[in-house]
C-alpha positions as CSV (number, residue, x, y, z in Angstrom):
1,M,-26.7,51.4,-24.6
2,Q,-27.4,55.0,-23.6
3,L,-26.8,54.3,-19.9
4,E,-23.5,52.6,-20.7
5,Q,-22.4,55.7,-22.7
6,E,-23.4,58.0,-19.9
7,R,-21.5,55.9,-17.4
8,I,-18.4,56.0,-19.6
9,E,-18.6,59.8,-20.0
10,A,-19.1,60.2,-16.2
11,E,-16.0,58.1,-15.6
12,K,-13.9,60.1,-18.1
13,K,-15.0,63.3,-16.4
14,R,-14.1,62.0,-13.0
15,V,-10.6,60.9,-14.1
16,K,-10.0,64.3,-15.7
17,E,-11.1,66.1,-12.5
18,D,-8.8,63.9,-10.4
19,A,-5.9,64.8,-12.7
20,Q,-6.8,68.5,-12.5
21,Q,-6.9,68.3,-8.7
22,L,-3.5,66.5,-8.6
23,A,-2.1,69.2,-10.9
24,R,-3.2,71.9,-8.5
25,V,-1.5,70.0,-5.6
26,F,1.8,69.9,-7.6
27,E,1.6,73.6,-8.5
28,T,0.8,74.9,-5.1
29,I,3.3,72.7,-3.2
30,G,6.3,74.9,-4.1
31,A,9.5,73.3,-5.2
32,F,10.6,69.8,-4.5
33,K,14.2,69.8,-3.1
34,L,16.6,67.5,-4.8
35,P,20.1,67.2,-3.2
36,R,22.9,66.2,-5.5
37,K,26.6,65.7,-5.0
38,G,28.3,69.0,-6.1
39,G,31.2,69.5,-8.3
40,K,33.1,72.6,-9.4
41,G,31.1,75.8,-9.2
42,K,27.4,75.1,-9.9
43,Q,28.1,71.7,-11.5
44,I,26.6,68.5,-10.1
45,F,27.8,65.0,-10.6
46,G,25.3,63.1,-12.8
47,S,22.0,64.6,-13.7
48,V,18.4,64.7,-12.5
49,T,16.2,62.1,-14.2
50,A,12.4,61.4,-14.5
51,Q,12.9,58.6,-12.0
52,D,14.4,61.0,-9.5
53,V,11.3,63.2,-9.8
54,V,9.0,60.1,-9.4
55,D,10.9,59.1,-6.3
56,I,10.7,62.5,-4.6
57,I,6.9,62.7,-5.4
58,K,6.4,59.2,-3.9
59,S,8.4,60.0,-0.8
60,Q,6.8,63.4,-0.1
61,L,3.3,63.1,-1.3
62,N,2.8,59.3,-1.3
63,R,1.6,59.4,-4.9
64,D,2.6,57.1,-7.7
65,V,3.4,58.7,-11.0
66,D,4.6,56.8,-14.1
67,K,8.1,58.0,-15.0
68,K,7.1,57.8,-18.7
69,L,4.7,60.7,-18.1
70,V,7.4,63.0,-16.6
71,T,9.4,65.3,-18.9
72,V,12.5,66.7,-17.2
73,P,14.8,69.3,-18.8
74,E,18.5,68.6,-18.9
75,I,19.7,69.3,-15.4
76,R,23.4,69.3,-14.8
77,E,23.8,72.4,-12.6
78,I,22.5,73.6,-9.2
79,G,19.4,75.8,-9.6
80,E,15.6,75.8,-10.0
81,Y,13.9,74.0,-12.9
82,V,10.4,73.0,-14.1
83,A,9.4,69.5,-15.0
84,E,6.1,68.6,-16.6
85,I,3.9,65.6,-15.8
86,K,1.2,64.6,-18.2
87,L,-1.5,63.4,-15.9
88,H,-4.2,63.2,-18.5
89,P,-4.4,63.9,-22.3
90,D,-5.8,67.4,-21.4
91,V,-4.0,68.0,-18.1
92,T,-0.3,68.7,-17.7
93,A,1.1,69.6,-14.3
94,R,4.2,71.8,-13.9
95,V,6.5,70.8,-11.0
96,R,9.2,73.0,-9.7
97,L,12.5,71.3,-8.8
98,N,15.1,73.0,-6.6
99,V,18.5,71.2,-7.2
100,Y,21.1,71.9,-4.6
101,A,24.6,70.6,-3.6
102,K,24.9,68.4,-0.5
């Protein structure tokens, strides 16, 4: 019973460390560039969604992230924004997004 508990604790610690390492990767990578069709002024057509963030992470880092874990602010203009990804109950990564017009 004691060995099983130690194994579970070691696995939890490993998962948390992996999440922290991935969070460091996201925060040191700089901004992900998201091209959008531009409208008048700084406006863009449509908005940026959690799925867009998941897709750009998959294409650039070859990492799968569940879109339910991604929190994206309302993005309807060109500019720089910060999205949050909950990688673990104790680890949240902040990802910079640079939205620009095509």
